[in-house]
N, C-alpha and C positions, 0 to 999 in steps of 0.2 A: 431471650433470643436476640439480644442486641447484636449489632454487627459492626466490626471494625471496617472502615472504608477508606477511600482515598489512596489505595495502593496500586491503582492502575492509572496510566496516563497516556495521552495521545501524543504521538510524535508527528509534528507537522513538517513536511519536507520543504526546504527553502529553495524552491525552484521557481522559475518565472511562470506566471499563470498563462495557460493556453487560451483562456476565454476572458471576456470583459468582467467576469464576476470576481469578487474578492471575498476573503474570509474575515468576518468581524466577530468579536466575542465580548461578553460582559460578565464580570464576576460579581456575585452578590450573595446575600444570606437569605434563604427561604426555608421554611419548614424546620427552622432551628439548625440548619446545616449550610455549608458552603455549596453554591451552585455555580456552574459556568455554562452559559448558553452561547453556542457558536452557530452562526448562520453564514451561508455562502450566497451573496446577493450582489447587485451591481454597485450600490453606493451606501454611504453611512445613513442616509435618510431612510432608505428601505430597511436597512439592518436594525435601526432603532425601533421602527414600527413593528418589525417581526419579533424582536426580543421583548418589547413591551407586551405583545400579545401572549407570548409564552409565559411571562411573569404573571400576567393576570390569570391565566389558566391554572398555573401551579398554586397561586394564592387561593383560588376558588376551591381546589381540591383539598388544600390544607384545612380550610374552614369546614369542609365536609367530614374529614376523617380524624381531625385532631381530638385527642382525649383530654387536652389541656384547655380547650375552648369550652367554657360553660354552656355555650349556646349551640354546640355542634350536635349533629344526630348521634355521633358515637358516644358523646357524654350522656345523652338521653338514654341510650341503650344500657350503658353501664349503671346509671343511676337507678334504673328500674329492674336490675338483676334480681331474680327471685320474687319479683312483684307482679310484673305484667309485661306483655309483648308491646313493642314500640313500632309504630308504622314509620317507615323510612322511605327515602327517594329510591326510585328504581336503580339509580347509579350505585348507591351505597349497598343496596340489597344484592345487586349482581356482583359487586366486589367481594362481599362477605361469602356469597355462594361459591365464587371461584376459589376463595381462600380455604373453604371447607373441602372443596374438591382436591386442592393441593395437600391438605392434611391427610386425606385418604391415600393419595398417591405416594406420600412419604411416610406412611405408617405413623403419623403423628409427630414426626420430627419437625415439621412446620405446623404451627398452631397459633392463630391470632389470639387465643385465650391465654397465651403466655403472660399477658398483662396482669393476670390474676396471681401470678407467682410472688411469694414473699421474697424480698431482696435480702437473702441471708449471705450471699457471696459478695465480697468487696474486692475490687481489683485496683485499689488506689494505694496499696502498700500497707494498709492498716490491719489486714488479717494476719493473725499470728498462729491460728490453728484451724483445722477443718471443722465445719459444723458437724454435729452429731448425725447419725443415720436417721434418728427420729425427727430432727429439725429439717433435714433435707426432704424426707417423705412428706412432712406436714406442709412444706413450702409450696408443693404442687397439688395440694388437695383440691383446690378449686379449678385447676386447669383441666381442660378436656374439650376438644372441638365437638365431641358428640353431644355436649350439653348446650350447644348453640342451636336453638330450635327456630327454623325458618318456616314461614307460611307464604308460599309463592302467590297464592290467590290475593291475599290482602297486603302483601309486601311488608310483613312484620318480622321482627327479630326479638327473640326472647332468650335470655340467659337463665338457665334453670336454677342455679345456686345463688343465694344472696352473697354479695361480696365479689362475685365473679365479674371479670372485665375482659374486654377485647381491646387490642391495640394494633396499629398498622406500622410499627417501627421496622418490621422486616419485609414490608411489601409496599408501603405508602409512597416512598420516593421513586421506586421503580414505576409504579402506576402513574405518578405525576409526570415522569419523563416520557412515558408512552403517550399520554394525553397531550402533552405540549408538542411532541413530534407530530402527532396526527393533526393538530390544529395548524401547525406551520405548513405541513404538506397541503392541507386544504386551502391555504392562502398562498400557494405557489412558491414556497421556499423549497427549492429542489435539493438542497444539501445542508447538512449541519450536524451538530452534536448537542444533545442535552446531557450534561454531566451533573447528575443529582448527587453530589457529594460521593462520587465513586460509582454510582449506578448510572451507566451510560447507555444512551440509545443513539445510534448513528443512522444516517441515511445519505444517499448520494455519494459524491466524491469531493476531494479537495479541488480548489480552482485549477490546479495544474493537471487534473484528470487522474491523479493517483488515488488509490484507496486510502482511507484513514488507517493509521497504524497504531496498534495497541501494544504496549509493553507491560508485562507482568513483573512486578518488583520481586527481586530475590529476598525472601524474608530473613535470610541469614546475613545479607549485606544489602541494606536498603539503598545504597548508592548505585547498585547495579540491577540490571534486568535479568530475570531467569529465562524469559522467552519473549519473542516478538511475533505478532500475528497481524495480518491485514483484516480489516472489517469494513464493509461498505453499506450494509443495510441490515442492522440487527443490534442487539443489546449485549453488553458485557458487564458483569458484576463480580466483584471479589469480596469474599469474607476472609478475614485474617485475625490471628490471635497473638502475633509476635510483639505487640506493644502492651496489651492488657491481658495479664494472666497472673496466677499465683502458683506457687510450687510447694508441695508437701510430700515428704518421704520420697524425693527424687522424681515425682510425677508432676508434670506441668499441666495445669488446668486452665483451659481457655475461658474467656469471658462469655463465650457462647454457651448457653445452658440448654440441656436437653429438657424440653417441657414435659416429657413423659416421666422422667426420673428425678429431676432437680439437680442432677450432677452435671458439671461442666464437661465439655468435649475434651478429648485428649488425643494425642498422636499426630495431629495435623496442624500445620502452620498457616496454610492459605488454600482457599478453594476459589477458582475462577470459573464462572459458567457463561457460556455463549448461548443465546436463545433468540428467537424472533422478537420477543418483547421483554422489556426490563422488569416488568412485574413478575414474570415467570423466572427470569434469571435471578432476581432478587431473592425470591422464596427458595429456589433450589440451591443457591450458594450457601445459605444458612443450613439448609436441610442436609446437604452432603457432609458438611462439617460435623453435624450431629450423628449421622448414620455411619460415618467412617468410610475408609477408602474402598474396601471391597463391595459393601452394600451400596454405597453411594454411586460408584462407577457402574455397577450392575443396573441400578435404577436409571441413570442417565442414558445408558446404552439402549434402553427400551423406548426412549422418547425421540420422536422425529425432530430433526433440525435443532437438536440441543447437544452441546459438547461441553467438556469439562477438563480443567487442568488442576491437579492437586499437588501440593508440595508438603511432604511430611516433615516431622520435627528434625529429621536428619538432613533435610535438604534434597531428598530424592523426589523426582518429578514423575507423576503418574498421569496418564491421559485417557480419555474415553476413546472408543474404537475408531472414530472417523475424524480425528483432528490431527493435523500436522503442524508442528511448531518449529520455529527457528530458534535454537538454543544458542545463547551468546555468553 
């Protein structure tokens, strides 16, 4: 369920600020990915203080959810799969509980137990033939959100099968963006953007009073935008397969794998989801890719304050019911 990111960007308008506040940003690497933190404040001293706060919060979350850190709670859960339940912090427990809820909402297209999947697909050009049906079925034998057992009273997590794992690659950066935004708002930063390697959460407006503007890259011509939309207080996430894919018998297979079947998604080049929180947008962008255009849009249309833009492999644009885009 890995996700191609970095295909949305923010257009900052070069007009004279109407207020004394200015926009400051810093680029850095966090959670193994590129982040850009932008804040709208009065001076560089205030900006550095705010950005440092956001970095500290993102680093804290990384330690909580990382499956690479031998001392993280997530590692402890995975290490005890099939053995015993692990008591975790309320924060991690709640994140896992929400993730399971999203699995139910998407009929399993989103599943944090995807980390149990055998890596039989390679998207680095080395694959010369498709895996067999048996290999594909076997690759997802340990996957299944129904096998994540939660105890709300004791705040424990138990993975039923030995060798089973959970991972937050399809939701973790979105959650980090949400938490960093909440912390900055609490500290009176009235506008900004947390760009967690393409998982973006925005709030407030630019110094000139204009809304932030999001451009969705055209997957068939990455130098151009397929659409432009304003956004002032919400999250936007794109999943895309136009750089990592394999092709067999004329079928293009995305690097985004359906955790229910073990087969890569087909037919879609990119999915962009707008939602109140990046955590939700993050999970849904991957899920819609897996569910496909018709099912994906149907599910999005049932969710309040959530919208979606899909570009299929022929470059045709599909949108959810309540979104208007400027096509360019």
